[in-house]
N, C-alpha and C positions, 0 to 999 in steps of 0.2 A: 410503917408508914401509914399514916392515915388513909382511910378508904375513899376518901374524896379527892385525895391525889391520884390513886390508882385510875378510878373511873370520874373525870371531872365532868361536871353537869355544863351541857351545851348551853350555849347563848338562848337556843329556842328549841323548842320540842321534847321529845324524851330523853332521859337520864340515859348518858353515855351507855352504862351497863346494860340497860335494857336494850339500847341499840345494838349492840355486841350480841346479845343473847338471840335476838330477832334475826340477828345475821347467820347465826350458827344453825337455827334452826330452818330457816328458808320460809319465805312467802307463802301463803295459803291459796292455792290456785283459786279461780273462780269456780271450778267444776266442783271442787271439793265443798263448797259451801253450798251449792244447789240441791234442792229436795231430789232424792232418787226415786224416781217412779218408773215401774216397769209394766208394760202393756202386752198383751198375748200376741196382737198380730200387728203388721205395719201400718193398717189404715187407722187402727185404734191409738197408736203409736204417735202419729202424726195429729190426730185431735188432742191428744194430752199435750203436745208440743205445742199446738197453737194456743192453748188456754195457758199453760204455764209460762211460755215465752223465756225471759231470763233467768227465772227463777227456778226451773225446774230442767234436771236432766233425764231424758226418757230413754228406757232400753226396750226395744221389742224383743220378745222371744223367739218368733218365728219372723224370718227375714223377709225384705222385698223379695217379689216373684217365686214364694215358697207357699205350701198349702197347708192351712191350718187345722184341716180336718181331720188328717190322719197323723200330724206332727207326733215324732217321738223325742221326748225331752233328753236332753245330755245332763249329765252330772253338774256342768257349769251353769245350767239353769237355776238349780236347785241354789247354789251360790249366790247366784244375782238375786234371787227372791229373798234371800236371808238377808241382805244388804238393803233392801230397798225397805222405803218407809210409805209407799203407797203401790198396790197391784190394782191395775184396771183389766177387767175382763168384760167380753161381750157379753156373755150369757146365752140364753135362749138355747142352750144344748150345743153351742159351736165348737167349745173347748172340751170335748170329752178327758182329757188327759189333765186339766188343770188342777182338779181337786187333789189328787193324789201327789202330783208336783208341788202343791203348797204344802201338804201334810208333810212330805218328805223334807222341805227345805227348812221346816221349823221357823217360818218367817213371822214377825209379831206384827206385819204391816196389816193396815185395814185393806180389805178387796171390796172394791166397788163393783158392781153390775154397771156398765155404761148404757145398757138397753132398758134399763128399770124405767118402768112408765111408756114403753113403746106398745101399742096395741099390735100383738103377734099375727101374722096372718098362717092358715094352717097349711101344711105340706103334706103330702101324701108320703107314708114311712117306705123307704125304698130297700128296708131289710138289711141296711147298713147303717142303723141310725145313729144319731149323735149322741145319745144319750148312754152308750156302752153297750155292751154284751148283755143279751136277755131282753134288750128292748121289744116289746111287743110290736108287730104289724099293726098298721093302723094309722093314725093322724098323729102328727107331731107340730111343734112351732117351727116355720121357717127362720133360720138364724140371721140371715143376711138382712138386718133391719135399715143398715145405713145406705142400701141402694136408694132410700127415700131421702131425701134432703131435711125432709120434716124432722122424720126420726134422728137424722144426724144433729140436729137442733137441740133434740131431748138429749142426747149423748154429750153434748157439749155441756148443758147445764148440770148434768150429773157430775162431771169431771170439775168443772167450777166448783161445784159445792163441797166436793171431796178435797179439794185443794185448799179451800178457805178454812174449811173444819181443822185439817192438819197443821197448816200454815197461816194463820191468822195475821200474823205481820203483814202479810204481802197480800191481803184479801183484796183490797183496792186494785191491784195489778192484775189479778185473776179476773175480777169482775170487769174491767175495762178491756181485756183482753177478748174475754169471753163475748162481750157486747160488739166489739169491732169484727170479730170472725163470725158471729150469727149475720150480721151485715153483709160479709161478704156471701154467706150461704144463701141469703134472701136473693139476692143478684144473681148468684149461679143457678136458684131453681127457675127464675124468670127466663134464663138462657135457655134451659133444658125445656120448659114450656113452649117457648117459641119454636125451638128447633124441632121437637117431636111435631108440633103443630104444621109445620112446613112440608111433613113428609104425607103424601096421599094416604088416605085411610086405608085403600087396600093393600097397600106396601107395607103397613106395619106390622110386619111379621118376620121374626128371624130365628134362626138355629145357633144355640150356644151349647158349650159343650156340658154344663150340667146345670141344674137348676136353681141360679143364683140370683136372678133377676124379677122374683116375685113380686117384691115391694116395689119395684121400678115400674111393673107393669100396673099395678093397683092404684099408684101415684100419678103415672105419665101416658099409660094407654097404649105403650108399646108391647105387644104378645111376643113373649120367649118360647120356644119349644126346646127341651133337651132330652137327648138320649139316656143320660143319667138323672138321677134324683138331685137333692139337694146335697148331699153329701157325695165328694169326689171319693170317698172309698168305695163307693158302688160300681159296678161295672154293667154298661149295656149289653143285653143280651143280642143275639142276631134277630130276634124276632123284633126287638125294640128298633135295631137299627134299619129293618126293612120297612118296618110300619113309617118310619119317620121319612125315609126314602120315597115312599109312596106318597105320604103328605105332601112333601116339597113338590114332586111332580104334578099333582090334583090341583093344589091350590095355587102352584106359581110362587112358592117362596123363593124370594130372589137371592137371599145371600146365607150364607153360615158363616159363623166366628169362630175364631180361636181364642183361647183363654191363656193367659200367661201363666196359670200355675197347671195347667194340664198338657197330657200328651197329643200333638197335634195329628197323629196318624188318624185316629178315629173320625175327625171331623174332615180332615183331607180324603177318606172314603166315601163318605157320605156326600161331598161336595163333588167329587168323581163320577158318582153313579146315579147322583139325581139331576145333574146338569147346572146346580146352584153356583155361584160364584162366591169365593173365600173372602169376605169383607174386611178381612184383617184381624187384627188383634186387638181384644178388649181385655180391661182389668176389673176380674169381679171381688176377689178375696185378697187381695194381696196388691201394694202397689209395686211398683217397677223400682230400679236402682235410683240414685239420685241423679244419673245422666240419662235415663229413660225418658219416656214421654208422660209418665204420670207419678211423679215422687212425692205428690200430697194428694189428699183426699179431693181438693178441688181441681187440680189438674187431670186426676182420675175422671172425674165426672166429665168434664170438658173434653178429654181426649175420646171418651166413651161415646160421647155425643155427636162428635164430628166424625167419628167411624159408622155409626148408626145411619146418619142423614147422608153421608157420601154414598153408602153401599145402596140404600134404599130409594134414593131419589127425592128430589124436592119439587114442588110446583114451581 
């Protein structure tokens, strides 16, 4: 029997044989056609998602409400990196574990440093530095650059440029997404400046678990005091805790804040012994889950601003 009788050509569209073959294989899902990007932690993953939009599927190695400082990668993380087309890291020494993981994964994906171009601020080394074992005591860069919205704009530009290089077919979409997101960051920065300006200057001092807000202080003028250094791997000594309690009493610092990635007991002790109130939970190094108050970078910054202004009082 002639082949044309077995698979007659339909009046419109594809030949019937091809239609039958596609039916056997099944449709390609939208997720399978997206560029696979991997970010090291949840804040960075959100920025990649904002720029990538519909064309990028993003995986965060460190999950929401989890700490990137002392993260211990799992074997599945190596497999995730091996399948990626782009790997996005913060840099500035935040992810002391990422180089070993990349090497173990054998990934061929380009690795971009989102903080490239940021002017780093210096932080005192806490003896548990981000750069790994053997890092000398002294000074090193504070890795929490995203706490300045101006730096977040730099992150966005770096992510956009990386996506355009890897996937030029969607360059216009990435450029448009980045432009729209930067506009939302501009509006957010105006909100932050207005909110901090409404706090009386004498009240612009708070206690947080670890020193993650140095860039926020430099940009917006709110002073943060922390019993831990810039890494949550460090432990506050009894002398550090006693010093901060004395400082709270002497300077009448009104509030201490818990962080979503830290054990709350230390801050509860400081609040109890100093008389300061607990001003609530803030988000420094990780987003909340999707149902929490800080599922995106913009929501995180707004949530923190609302917590600061509510606890410290406004004119």
